[in-house]
N, C-alpha and C positions, 0 to 999 in steps of 0.2 A: 300517312296519306288518308284523306277524308273521302268518303264515298257517299253519293246521294242515292236514296231509295224511295220508292213509292209504297205506301201502305196498302196491303191487299185486303185486310180485314181489321176490325176494331182491335186496338191494342191499348192496354192500361199503362200509362207512363207513371213511374214512381220516383220518389226522391232518393231512395236507397235500394240496394239489392235485397229486398224483402217482400214477401207477398202479403203483408198486413194491409188491411183496407185503408188505414189512416195514412199510408205512404203514397196513395194515388193522387197525383197532381193534375192529371189531364187524361183524356181518352183521345187517341188518334183514330181517325176514321178513314175509310177507303179513299184512295187517290190523294191523300195528303202526302207531301214530300218531307223527308227527314234526311239528316246527314249523320252517318255513323261516325262517332268520335272515338269509341273504344269498345273492344270485345274482350271480356274477362270471364273465363269459366262459362257458366250457364247464363250470364247476363251481358247485355249490350247497353252502351250509353250512347244516346242520340241527341242531336239538336233538332228542335222542331219549332214551328211558329204557333204560339197559343193565340188563336183568333179571338177568344173571349177577353184576354188581357191586352192584346195588340203588341206582344213582345215575343222575342225568341227565348226559348227556355231549353234547359238540358234535363233529360229524364232517363230513367233506366227501365228496361223491359227484360223479362225472362226470355231466353231463346226459344222457349215453347210458344211465345207470343211474338214471333218474329215480325218485324216491320218491313 
């Protein structure tokens, strides 16, 4: 089941479950909407709209940076 969420504070979206800087693909900002795809351990995978590229993307965030 997929759930939609609204971002409450800036969140770094990553390509993989790692906190390395080179993995950051986008930053989500307050009031952006996302769709939870998967929750695994301390990481979540969400679908979001990348306004700079004009496409939907999938990214991961640490649960400490909840969206």
